[in-house]
N, CA, C and O atoms as a Tinker XYZ file with bonds, in Angstrom:
   392  protein
     1  N     13.639000   22.495000  -27.028000    73     2
     2  CA    13.096000   21.202000  -27.362000    64     1     3
     3  C     12.979000   20.367000  -26.086000    63     2     4     5
     4  O     13.962000   20.194000  -25.366000    81     3
     5  N     11.797000   19.857000  -25.808000    73     3     6
     6  CA    11.600000   19.062000  -24.603000    64     5     7
     7  C     12.051000   17.621000  -24.834000    63     6     8     9
     8  O     11.987000   17.113000  -25.953000    81     7
     9  N     12.514000   16.960000  -23.749000    73     7    10
    10  CA    12.958000   15.577000  -23.898000    64     9    11
    11  C     11.778000   14.670000  -24.214000    63    10    12    13
    12  O     10.648000   14.930000  -23.798000    81    11
    13  N     12.053000   13.616000  -24.946000    73    11    14
    14  CA    10.970000   12.685000  -25.266000    64    13    15
    15  C     10.789000   11.704000  -24.118000    63    14    16    17
    16  O     11.759000   11.270000  -23.496000    81    15
    17  N      9.558000   11.367000  -23.850000    73    15    18
    18  CA     9.223000   10.419000  -22.793000    64    17    19
    19  C      8.956000    9.077000  -23.446000    63    18    20    21
    20  O      8.127000    8.982000  -24.351000    81    19
    21  N      9.659000    8.020000  -22.991000    73    19    22
    22  CA     9.456000    6.723000  -23.627000    64    21    23
    23  C      8.053000    6.201000  -23.386000    63    22    24    25
    24  O      7.445000    6.471000  -22.350000    81    23
    25  N      7.554000    5.464000  -24.335000    73    23    26
    26  CA     6.241000    4.839000  -24.220000    64    25    27
    27  C      6.427000    3.394000  -23.792000    63    26    28    29
    28  O      7.252000    2.675000  -24.356000    81    27
    29  N      5.661000    2.968000  -22.798000    73    27    30
    30  CA     5.761000    1.599000  -22.316000    64    29    31
    31  C      4.475000    0.860000  -22.629000    63    30    32    33
    32  O      3.397000    1.288000  -22.216000    81    31
    33  N      4.573000   -0.218000  -23.337000    73    31    34
    34  CA     3.413000   -1.061000  -23.614000    64    33    35
    35  C      3.138000   -1.971000  -22.439000    63    34    36    37
    36  O      3.980000   -2.099000  -21.550000    81    35
    37  N      1.986000   -2.602000  -22.414000    73    35    38
    38  CA     1.626000   -3.465000  -21.295000    64    37    39
    39  C      2.575000   -4.648000  -21.168000    63    38    40    41
    40  O      2.819000   -5.113000  -20.055000    81    39
    41  N      3.116000   -5.149000  -22.274000    73    39    42
    42  CA     4.038000   -6.273000  -22.205000    64    41    43
    43  C      5.327000   -5.896000  -21.483000    63    42    44    45
    44  O      5.926000   -6.734000  -20.810000    81    43
    45  N      5.757000   -4.650000  -21.614000    73    43    46
    46  CA     6.993000   -4.218000  -20.981000    64    45    47
    47  C      6.846000   -4.052000  -19.476000    63    46    48    49
    48  O      7.850000   -4.023000  -18.764000    81    47
    49  N      5.634000   -3.943000  -18.980000    73    47    50
    50  CA     5.402000   -3.749000  -17.551000    64    49    51
    51  C      4.777000   -4.962000  -16.896000    63    50    52    53
    52  O      4.535000   -4.922000  -15.690000    81    51
    53  N      4.506000   -6.020000  -17.604000    73    51    54
    54  CA     3.751000   -7.143000  -17.062000    64    53    55
    55  C      4.465000   -7.849000  -15.916000    63    54    56    57
    56  O      3.815000   -8.525000  -15.119000    81    55
    57  N      5.791000   -7.708000  -15.813000    73    55    58
    58  CA     6.507000   -8.385000  -14.744000    64    57    59
    59  C      6.664000   -7.523000  -13.488000    63    58    60    61
    60  O      7.263000   -7.980000  -12.515000    81    59
    61  N      6.149000   -6.302000  -13.482000    73    59    62
    62  CA     6.254000   -5.432000  -12.318000    64    61    63
    63  C      5.206000   -5.805000  -11.278000    63    62    64    65
    64  O      4.118000   -6.256000  -11.635000    81    63
    65  N      5.520000   -5.620000   -9.979000    73    63    66
    66  CA     4.542000   -5.943000   -8.932000    64    65    67
    67  C      3.367000   -4.975000   -8.952000    63    66    68    69
    68  O      3.442000   -3.893000   -9.534000    81    67
    69  N      2.283000   -5.384000   -8.307000    73    67    70
    70  CA     1.118000   -4.503000   -8.166000    64    69    71
    71  C      1.509000   -3.264000   -7.377000    63    70    72    73
    72  O      2.539000   -3.259000   -6.703000    81    71
    73  N      0.707000   -2.224000   -7.454000    73    71    74
    74  CA     0.999000   -0.959000   -6.792000    64    73    75
    75  C      0.662000   -1.052000   -5.315000    63    74    76    77
    76  O     -0.505000   -0.945000   -4.939000    81    75
    77  N      1.668000   -1.250000   -4.473000    73    75    78
    78  CA     1.468000   -1.380000   -3.038000    64    77    79
    79  C      2.060000   -0.208000   -2.275000    63    78    80    81
    80  O      2.377000   -0.342000   -1.093000    81    79
    81  N      2.217000    0.938000   -2.926000    73    79    82
    82  CA     2.792000    2.122000   -2.300000    64    81    83
    83  C      1.863000    3.307000   -2.502000    63    82    84    85
    84  O      1.372000    3.544000   -3.606000    81    83
    85  N      1.627000    4.054000   -1.420000    73    83    86
    86  CA     0.847000    5.296000   -1.503000    64    85    87
    87  C      1.598000    6.352000   -0.693000    63    86    88    89
    88  O      2.271000    6.026000    0.285000    81    87
    89  N      1.481000    7.608000   -1.097000    73    87    90
    90  CA     2.197000    8.703000   -0.440000    64    89    91
    91  C      1.231000    9.852000   -0.200000    63    90    92    93
    92  O      0.401000   10.165000   -1.053000    81    91
    93  N      1.346000   10.488000    0.983000    73    91    94
    94  CA     0.605000   11.720000    1.243000    64    93    95
    95  C      1.551000   12.710000    1.913000    63    94    96    97
    96  O      2.759000   12.476000    1.944000    81    95
    97  N      1.034000   13.795000    2.442000    73    95    98
    98  CA     1.870000   14.855000    3.014000    64    97    99
    99  C      2.638000   14.409000    4.255000    63    98   100   101
   100  O      3.653000   15.017000    4.595000    81    99
   101  N      2.178000   13.362000    4.939000    73    99   102
   102  CA     2.838000   12.930000    6.174000    64   101   103
   103  C      3.851000   11.818000    5.974000    63   102   104   105
   104  O      4.649000   11.556000    6.873000    81   103
   105  N      3.845000   11.160000    4.834000    73   103   106
   106  CA     4.811000   10.092000    4.606000    64   105   107
   107  C      4.362000    9.101000    3.556000    63   106   108   109
   108  O      3.529000    9.406000    2.702000    81   107
   109  N      4.930000    7.904000    3.632000    73   107   110
   110  CA     4.641000    6.846000    2.665000    64   109   111
   111  C      4.022000    5.648000    3.377000    63   110   112   113
   112  O      4.260000    5.427000    4.564000    81   111
   113  N      3.233000    4.886000    2.643000    73   111   114
   114  CA     2.549000    3.710000    3.170000    64   113   115
   115  C      2.807000    2.547000    2.229000    63   114   116   117
   116  O      2.728000    2.690000    1.009000    81   115
   117  N      3.117000    1.396000    2.807000    73   115   118
   118  CA     3.404000    0.212000    2.012000    64   117   119
   119  C      2.487000   -0.911000    2.471000    63   118   120   121
   120  O      2.398000   -1.196000    3.665000    81   119
   121  N      1.807000   -1.547000    1.527000    73   119   122
   122  CA     1.006000   -2.738000    1.818000    64   121   123
   123  C      1.808000   -3.930000    1.322000    63   122   124   125
   124  O      2.205000   -3.979000    0.158000    81   123
   125  N      2.045000   -4.889000    2.206000    73   123   126
   126  CA     2.836000   -6.064000    1.848000    64   125   127
   127  C      1.980000   -7.305000    2.021000    63   126   128   129
   128  O      1.322000   -7.472000    3.048000    81   127
   129  N      1.986000   -8.165000    1.033000    73   127   130
   130  CA     1.251000   -9.422000    1.123000    64   129   131
   131  C      1.963000  -10.384000    2.059000    63   130   132   133
   132  O      3.110000  -10.148000    2.437000    81   131
   133  N      1.292000  -11.468000    2.437000    73   131   134
   134  CA     1.885000  -12.430000    3.358000    64   133   135
   135  C      3.236000  -12.888000    2.838000    63   134   136   137
   136  O      3.439000  -13.032000    1.632000    81   135
   137  N      4.146000  -13.113000    3.756000    73   135   138
   138  CA     5.503000  -13.484000    3.396000    64   137   139
   139  C      6.439000  -12.293000    3.340000    63   138   140   141
   140  O      7.656000  -12.478000    3.312000    81   139
   141  N      5.919000  -11.089000    3.324000    73   139   142
   142  CA     6.756000   -9.895000    3.313000    64   141   143
   143  C      7.204000   -9.542000    4.717000    63   142   144   145
   144  O      6.628000  -10.032000    5.688000    81   143
   145  N      8.209000   -8.712000    4.842000    73   143   146
   146  CA     8.747000   -8.278000    6.132000    64   145   147
   147  C      9.077000   -9.463000    7.036000    63   146   148   149
   148  O      8.928000   -9.368000    8.255000    81   147
   149  N      9.519000  -10.572000    6.460000    73   147   150
   150  CA     9.898000  -11.785000    7.203000    64   149   151
   151  C      8.752000  -12.381000    8.005000    63   150   152   153
   152  O      9.003000  -13.059000    9.001000    81   151
   153  N      7.524000  -12.160000    7.616000    73   151   154
   154  CA     6.363000  -12.742000    8.287000    64   153   155
   155  C      5.653000  -13.643000    7.285000    63   154   156   157
   156  O      4.996000  -13.141000    6.373000    81   155
   157  N      5.769000  -14.954000    7.430000    73   155   158
   158  CA     5.217000  -15.862000    6.424000    64   157   159
   159  C      3.704000  -16.026000    6.474000    63   158   160   161
   160  O      3.136000  -16.659000    5.585000    81   159
   161  N      3.035000  -15.481000    7.478000    73   159   162
   162  CA     1.625000  -15.808000    7.638000    64   161   163
   163  C      0.637000  -14.702000    7.307000    63   162   164   165
   164  O     -0.478000  -15.007000    6.884000    81   163
   165  N      0.987000  -13.444000    7.476000    73   163   166
   166  CA    -0.001000  -12.371000    7.315000    64   165   167
   167  C      0.551000  -11.207000    6.518000    63   166   168   169
   168  O      1.738000  -10.890000    6.581000    81   167
   169  N     -0.348000  -10.574000    5.759000    73   167   170
   170  CA     0.005000   -9.320000    5.109000    64   169   171
   171  C     -0.097000   -8.196000    6.120000    63   170   172   173
   172  O     -0.714000   -8.358000    7.172000    81   171
   173  N      0.506000   -7.054000    5.809000    73   171   174
   174  CA     0.434000   -5.925000    6.739000    64   173   175
   175  C      0.613000   -4.599000    6.015000    63   174   176   177
   176  O      1.054000   -4.547000    4.867000    81   175
   177  N      0.263000   -3.541000    6.713000    73   175   178
   178  CA     0.429000   -2.171000    6.246000    64   177   179
   179  C      1.493000   -1.525000    7.125000    63   178   180   181
   180  O      1.477000   -1.696000    8.344000    81   179
   181  N      2.415000   -0.786000    6.518000    73   179   182
   182  CA     3.465000   -0.081000    7.253000    64   181   183
   183  C      3.425000    1.388000    6.853000    63   182   184   185
   184  O      3.381000    1.715000    5.667000    81   183
   185  N      3.442000    2.274000    7.850000    73   183   186
   186  CA     3.474000    3.721000    7.610000    64   185   187
   187  C      4.865000    4.233000    7.946000    63   186   188   189
   188  O      5.395000    3.959000    9.023000    81   187
   189  N      5.453000    4.979000    7.017000    73   187   190
   190  CA     6.771000    5.574000    7.211000    64   189   191
   191  C      6.642000    7.088000    7.224000    63   190   192   193
   192  O      5.942000    7.664000    6.391000    81   191
   193  N      7.320000    7.734000    8.172000    73   191   194
   194  CA     7.309000    9.187000    8.233000    64   193   195
   195  C      8.159000    9.790000    7.128000    63   194   196   197
   196  O      8.863000    9.074000    6.416000    81   195
   197  N      8.093000   11.103000    6.988000    73   195   198
   198  CA     8.833000   11.774000    5.919000    64   197   199
   199  C     10.340000   11.591000    6.057000    63   198   200   201
   200  O     11.059000   11.698000    5.064000    81   199
   201  N     10.837000   11.318000    7.261000    73   199   202
   202  CA    12.260000   11.060000    7.461000    64   201   203
   203  C     12.641000    9.604000    7.281000    63   202   204   205
   204  O     13.817000    9.258000    7.391000    81   203
   205  N     11.665000    8.739000    7.006000    73   203   206
   206  CA    11.938000    7.325000    6.783000    64   205   207
   207  C     11.724000    6.435000    7.989000    63   206   208   209
   208  O     11.853000    5.216000    7.873000    81   207
   209  N     11.397000    7.007000    9.160000    73   207   210
   210  CA    11.172000    6.180000   10.342000    64   209   211
   211  C      9.784000    5.540000   10.287000    63   210   212   213
   212  O      8.848000    6.109000    9.726000    81   211
   213  N      9.665000    4.345000   10.880000    73   211   214
   214  CA     8.372000    3.664000   10.901000    64   213   215
   215  C      7.450000    4.360000   11.895000    63   214   216   217
   216  O      7.802000    4.510000   13.066000    81   215
   217  N      6.268000    4.788000   11.438000    73   215   218
   218  CA     5.279000    5.434000   12.305000    64   217   219
   219  C      4.369000    4.411000   12.941000    63   218   220   221
   220  O      4.069000    4.504000   14.131000    81   219
   221  N      3.929000    3.444000   12.175000    73   219   222
   222  CA     3.104000    2.359000   12.690000    64   221   223
   223  C      3.069000    1.226000   11.679000    63   222   224   225
   224  O      3.410000    1.395000   10.508000    81   223
   225  N      2.648000    0.073000   12.161000    73   223   226
   226  CA     2.381000   -1.054000   11.285000    64   225   227
   227  C      1.162000   -1.770000   11.823000    63   226   228   229
   228  O      0.906000   -1.760000   13.027000    81   227
   229  N      0.413000   -2.389000   10.938000    73   227   230
   230  CA    -0.807000   -3.089000   11.335000    64   229   231
   231  C     -1.019000   -4.275000   10.403000    63   230   232   233
   232  O     -0.853000   -4.149000    9.189000    81   231
   233  N     -1.387000   -5.438000   10.967000    73   231   234
   234  CA    -1.629000   -6.600000   10.112000    64   233   235
   235  C     -2.972000   -6.484000    9.403000    63   234   236   237
   236  O     -3.911000   -5.869000    9.909000    81   235
   237  N     -3.041000   -7.085000    8.232000    73   235   238
   238  CA    -4.327000   -7.238000    7.559000    64   237   239
   239  C     -5.059000   -8.408000    8.201000    63   238   240   241
   240  O     -4.419000   -9.262000    8.814000    81   239
   241  N     -6.375000   -8.473000    8.079000    73   239   242
   242  CA    -7.094000   -9.662000    8.533000    64   241   243
   243  C     -6.545000  -10.898000    7.812000    63   242   244   245
   244  O     -5.974000  -10.785000    6.727000    81   243
   245  N     -6.720000  -12.072000    8.417000    73   243   246
   246  CA    -6.227000  -13.319000    7.824000    64   245   247
   247  C     -6.608000  -13.445000    6.360000    63   246   248   249
   248  O     -7.737000  -13.154000    5.966000    81   247
   249  N     -5.652000  -13.882000    5.570000    73   247   250
   250  CA    -5.821000  -14.208000    4.156000    64   249   251
   251  C     -6.148000  -13.019000    3.252000    63   250   252   253
   252  O     -6.592000  -13.222000    2.121000    81   251
   253  N     -5.943000  -11.800000    3.712000    73   251   254
   254  CA    -6.123000  -10.624000    2.858000    64   253   255
   255  C     -4.829000  -10.404000    2.082000    63   254   256   257
   256  O     -3.756000  -10.307000    2.678000    81   255
   257  N     -4.923000  -10.325000    0.774000    73   255   258
   258  CA    -3.775000  -10.108000   -0.107000    64   257   259
   259  C     -4.070000   -8.883000   -0.973000    63   258   260   261
   260  O     -4.605000   -9.035000   -2.071000    81   259
   261  N     -3.735000   -7.669000   -0.512000    73   259   262
   262  CA    -4.076000   -6.458000   -1.272000    64   261   263
   263  C     -3.392000   -6.416000   -2.628000    63   262   264   265
   264  O     -2.259000   -6.870000   -2.793000    81   263
   265  N     -4.113000   -5.856000   -3.594000    73   263   266
   266  CA    -3.587000   -5.721000   -4.953000    64   265   267
   267  C     -3.237000   -4.275000   -5.285000    63   266   268   269
   268  O     -2.470000   -4.025000   -6.215000    81   267
   269  N     -3.788000   -3.320000   -4.536000    73   267   270
   270  CA    -3.515000   -1.903000   -4.793000    64   269   271
   271  C     -3.709000   -1.120000   -3.501000    63   270   272   273
   272  O     -4.424000   -1.559000   -2.600000    81   271
   273  N     -3.069000    0.043000   -3.418000    73   271   274
   274  CA    -3.141000    0.895000   -2.238000    64   273   275
   275  C     -3.288000    2.343000   -2.677000    63   274   276   277
   276  O     -2.614000    2.792000   -3.604000    81   275
   277  N     -4.187000    3.079000   -1.996000    73   275   278
   278  CA    -4.443000    4.478000   -2.334000    64   277   279
   279  C     -4.494000    5.300000   -1.054000    63   278   280   281
   280  O     -5.022000    4.831000   -0.046000    81   279
   281  N     -3.951000    6.528000   -1.072000    73   279   282
   282  CA    -4.074000    7.483000    0.024000    64   281   283
   283  C     -5.118000    8.509000   -0.395000    63   282   284   285
   284  O     -4.940000    9.227000   -1.378000    81   283
   285  N     -6.229000    8.569000    0.377000    73   283   286
   286  CA    -7.355000    9.437000    0.019000    64   285   287
   287  C     -7.863000   10.128000    1.280000    63   286   288   289
   288  O     -8.395000    9.464000    2.170000    81   287
   289  N     -7.713000   11.431000    1.371000    73   287   290
   290  CA    -8.299000   12.218000    2.454000    64   289   291
   291  C     -8.017000   11.719000    3.855000    63   290   292   293
   292  O     -8.952000   11.577000    4.644000    81   291
   293  N     -6.767000   11.447000    4.199000    73   291   294
   294  CA    -6.426000   10.988000    5.539000    64   293   295
   295  C     -6.694000    9.520000    5.780000    63   294   296   297
   296  O     -6.539000    9.037000    6.902000    81   295
   297  N     -7.091000    8.808000    4.753000    73   295   298
   298  CA    -7.347000    7.371000    4.841000    64   297   299
   299  C     -6.487000    6.646000    3.814000    63   298   300   301
   300  O     -6.091000    7.216000    2.797000    81   299
   301  N     -6.214000    5.400000    4.095000    73   299   302
   302  CA    -5.535000    4.522000    3.151000    64   301   303
   303  C     -6.526000    3.458000    2.751000    63   302   304   305
   304  O     -7.203000    2.885000    3.604000    81   303
   305  N     -6.619000    3.189000    1.487000    73   303   306
   306  CA    -7.556000    2.183000    0.997000    64   305   307
   307  C     -6.754000    1.092000    0.305000    63   306   308   309
   308  O     -6.091000    1.331000   -0.704000    81   307
   309  N     -6.829000   -0.115000    0.868000    73   307   310
   310  CA    -6.188000   -1.284000    0.277000    64   309   311
   311  C     -7.284000   -2.096000   -0.409000    63   310   312   313
   312  O     -8.297000   -2.428000    0.207000    81   311
   313  N     -7.075000   -2.410000   -1.678000    73   311   314
   314  CA    -8.088000   -3.119000   -2.462000    64   313   315
   315  C     -7.637000   -4.553000   -2.678000    63   314   316   317
   316  O     -6.524000   -4.810000   -3.136000    81   315
   317  N     -8.526000   -5.484000   -2.339000    73   315   318
   318  CA    -8.280000   -6.901000   -2.563000    64   317   319
   319  C     -9.510000   -7.490000   -3.242000    63   318   320   321
   320  O    -10.585000   -7.558000   -2.646000    81   319
   321  N     -9.348000   -7.909000   -4.472000    73   319   322
   322  CA   -10.447000   -8.439000   -5.284000    64   321   323
   323  C    -11.615000   -7.460000   -5.299000    63   322   324   325
   324  O    -11.492000   -6.374000   -5.866000    81   323
   325  N    -12.742000   -7.816000   -4.690000    73   323   326
   326  CA   -13.931000   -6.956000   -4.712000    64   325   327
   327  C    -14.150000   -6.205000   -3.408000    63   326   328   329
   328  O    -15.193000   -5.577000   -3.232000    81   327
   329  N    -13.187000   -6.256000   -2.486000    73   327   330
   330  CA   -13.342000   -5.615000   -1.187000    64   329   331
   331  C    -12.266000   -4.556000   -0.995000    63   330   332   333
   332  O    -11.106000   -4.761000   -1.352000    81   331
   333  N    -12.663000   -3.424000   -0.427000    73   331   334
   334  CA   -11.719000   -2.365000   -0.078000    64   333   335
   335  C    -11.646000   -2.275000    1.443000    63   334   336   337
   336  O    -12.674000   -2.320000    2.119000    81   335
   337  N    -10.442000   -2.149000    1.977000    73   335   338
   338  CA   -10.218000   -2.009000    3.408000    64   337   339
   339  C     -9.632000   -0.630000    3.659000    63   338   340   341
   340  O     -8.658000   -0.237000    3.018000    81   339
   341  N    -10.229000    0.105000    4.597000    73   339   342
   342  CA    -9.772000    1.463000    4.885000    64   341   343
   343  C     -8.953000    1.473000    6.166000    63   342   344   345
   344  O     -9.329000    0.846000    7.157000    81   343
   345  N     -7.841000    2.181000    6.143000    73   343   346
   346  CA    -6.984000    2.391000    7.301000    64   345   347
   347  C     -6.952000    3.881000    7.590000    63   346   348   349
   348  O     -6.942000    4.695000    6.667000    81   347
   349  N     -6.937000    4.241000    8.869000    73   347   350
   350  CA    -6.684000    5.634000    9.217000    64   349   351
   351  C     -5.190000    5.877000    9.085000    63   350   352   353
   352  O     -4.390000    5.014000    9.447000    81   351
   353  N     -4.813000    7.007000    8.586000    73   351   354
   354  CA    -3.395000    7.334000    8.448000    64   353   355
   355  C     -2.815000    7.864000    9.760000    63   354   356   357
   356  O     -1.607000    8.077000    9.860000    81   355
   357  N     -3.674000    8.080000   10.774000    73   355   358
   358  CA    -3.251000    8.580000   12.079000    64   357   359
   359  C     -3.470000    7.494000   13.129000    63   358   360   361
   360  O     -4.095000    6.478000   12.825000    81   359
   361  N     -2.971000    7.677000   14.368000    73   359   362
   362  CA    -3.153000    6.664000   15.405000    64   361   363
   363  C     -4.623000    6.336000   15.650000    63   362   364   365
   364  O     -5.503000    7.181000   15.482000    81   363
   365  N     -4.866000    5.096000   16.048000    73   363   366
   366  CA    -6.218000    4.624000   16.329000    64   365   367
   367  C     -6.449000    3.282000   15.667000    63   366   368   369
   368  O     -5.505000    2.660000   15.181000    81   367
   369  N     -7.686000    2.830000   15.643000    73   367   370
   370  CA    -8.002000    1.571000   14.974000    64   369   371
   371  C     -7.634000    1.698000   13.506000    63   370   372   373
   372  O     -7.952000    2.705000   12.874000    81   371
   373  N     -6.977000    0.703000   12.963000    73   371   374
   374  CA    -6.375000    0.832000   11.649000    64   373   375
   375  C     -7.270000    0.467000   10.475000    63   374   376   377
   376  O     -7.253000    1.179000    9.471000    81   375
   377  N     -8.032000   -0.580000   10.546000    73   375   378
   378  CA    -8.729000   -1.013000    9.335000    64   377   379
   379  C    -10.197000   -1.287000    9.605000    63   378   380   381
   380  O    -10.618000   -1.521000   10.738000    81   379
   381  N    -10.957000   -1.248000    8.523000    73   379   382
   382  CA   -12.360000   -1.649000    8.564000    64   381   383
   383  C    -12.808000   -1.871000    7.127000    63   382   384   385
   384  O    -12.351000   -1.172000    6.223000    81   383
   385  N    -13.707000   -2.846000    6.900000    73   383   386
   386  CA   -14.213000   -3.021000    5.530000    64   385   387
   387  C    -15.034000   -1.808000    5.126000    63   386   388   389
   388  O    -15.737000   -1.238000    5.960000    81   387
   389  N    -14.962000   -1.407000    3.882000    73   387   390
   390  CA   -15.772000   -0.292000    3.384000    64   389   391
   391  C    -17.077000   -0.813000    2.846000    63   390   392
   392  O    -17.907000   -0.034000    2.377000    81   391
């Protein structure tokens, strides 16, 4: 007999933060809105290696407040309202509007 998986309605999850975490084979990526990481002015993206060490961090353009983050084919896509911003998951220029 397999264990039962609880069902969560939208009301039970409404207080959870937006999805700001993405993971791929090289590590984890976190998008933080302004005020995170002790920086009151700008949001940023942080890449962590598989061992937990910080690989890189990059600020978002002024006033960008991402609502979701996705790891897709060596790129990270941060979505804010109607705009998606792509980051390379490897060294180099980090972001550009899609």
